[in-house]
C-alpha positions, 0 to 999 in steps of 0.5 A, a space after each residue: 439244288 435243282 441241277 445235277 453237278 459234278 462232285 469236283 465242280 461242286 467243290 470248285 464252286 464252293 471255293 474249297 480244295 478237293 481231295 483232302 486226305 488219302 488212306 492206303 488200301 494196298 489191295 492185293 487181288 489174290 485170285 481171279 474171282 476177287 479180281 472180278 469183284 474188286 472195282 473202283 467205287 465211291 460212297 457218301 458218309 453223312 453223320 450226326 444230323 440230330 433230327 429233332 434238335 432245336 434252338 441255338 446255334 442252328 437257326 435252320 435246324 429243320 432245314 439243314 438235313 434236307 439241304 444236305 440230301 438235296 446236295 447229295 441228290 444233285 451230284 451227277 455221279 451218284 454214289 454206290 451207297 450212302 451211310 449215316 454214321 449215327 446220331 440220326 436224331 437228337 436225344 429225348 427221354 420220351 420213348 414216343 417222341 424218340 420214335 416220332 423223330 426216328 420216323 421223321 428222319 427215315 421219311 426225310 432220308 427216303 428222299 435220297 435218290 440212292 436207295 442203298 442207304 445204311 444206317 447206324 445209331 449214335 448215343 442220341 438214338 440208342 443209349 437210353 433204350 439200348 437201341 430198341 427204338 432204332 432197331 424197330 426202324 432200321 434193323 440191327 445196330 451192328 452188321 457186315 456187308 461186302 462191296 466190290 472187294 471191300 469188307 465193311 463192318 458196322 460196329 455199335 459202340 453207343 447202345 451200351 450207355 457205358 460207351 462200350 462195344 461189349 464182350 458179345 459184340 467183340 466176340 462177333 467181330 473176332 469171328 468175322 475177322 477170322 474169315 478175312 484174309 490178313 490182306 483183306 480190304 476192311 472198312 470199319 464204320 462206327 459212331 464214337 472214335 475207337 481210340 481215346 481222342 478226348 475221353 473227358 468229352 466222351 470222345 472215346 470207346 472204353 473198350 475200343 482198344 480191344 477192337 483195335 487189337 483185333 484189327 491189327 493183324 489185318 494190314 488194310 483197315 480204315 475206320 470212318 466215324 462221326 460223333 465229334 462233328 468235325 473232320 479229324 484224322 488219326 493213325 493207330 499203327 497202320 490203321 487210319 481213322 477219319 471223323 466226319 463233319 456233322 449236319 447240325 452244329 460243329 463242335 470245338 477241337 478236342 480240349 480247345 475250350 473248357 466245355 464241349 459247347 457247340 461253336 456259334 452260328 456265323 451269320 456271315 458264313 452260315 452252315 460253316 463247319 457242317 458237311 458230308 464227304 464222299 469216299 473214293 475207293 480206288 481199289 486198283 490204285 490202292 487208295 481211299 480218297 476223301 472229299 469234303 462237301 459243305 452244306 450250302 444255303 438254298 
């Protein structure tokens, strides 16, 4: 995209809807310091670019990520920050090739106008070496940060090849949550779903229920994840979970076909099912508003 465009106007041009889902924040500003820190903002979530993937179903495997980055750069109102929720690269058994793909991905991502970019691993990046190569390029696989009154927690449920968070990280999560007020606004960023979406396809975290149990005492929790290559929304009690579309190939709805094979490329509708989202944290009105953006051709 060569011209800057408004986020909402982009959706109109693409023939899409607009706001597709809202998740409550129910913000309570407890004191003057918190009130000053809390402010409306928005961030962009991109997921599952699978850099290094080749062959069907995506004939533009080397171009899709770059088109998505161009679309984000073309937004006239740039986000506060950007997060990639895993599977930055496609899996390979060769440690040298894994590092080459991570380096290439990092170089491509550096073309983003916004320089506050957060990276998280997926199992394709991290499960074969427990996140060793990922950490060489992007740092810790789990971490926290705060932004304008919202506490963000990035969880790693992929470095353990058993699809587990693990006791050590769960203890870390518990200690971090103990520092947060019961009404704190908390966002969890992760790759796999924390709940059992469809375990037969590896769409679950074996000890994800333990993380959800730790989160339940906090009234304002929202989870953003990737992995399943499609938009999906789920409530576990009062906790909202939102899956994002991927950037390489879409996957079928849970259990809708015998195998988890990617959906075929549609030449009449190229890039169908591929996209990214922006998340408006409207703290004053106590909502997260999600807007889905498609990947568009050149």
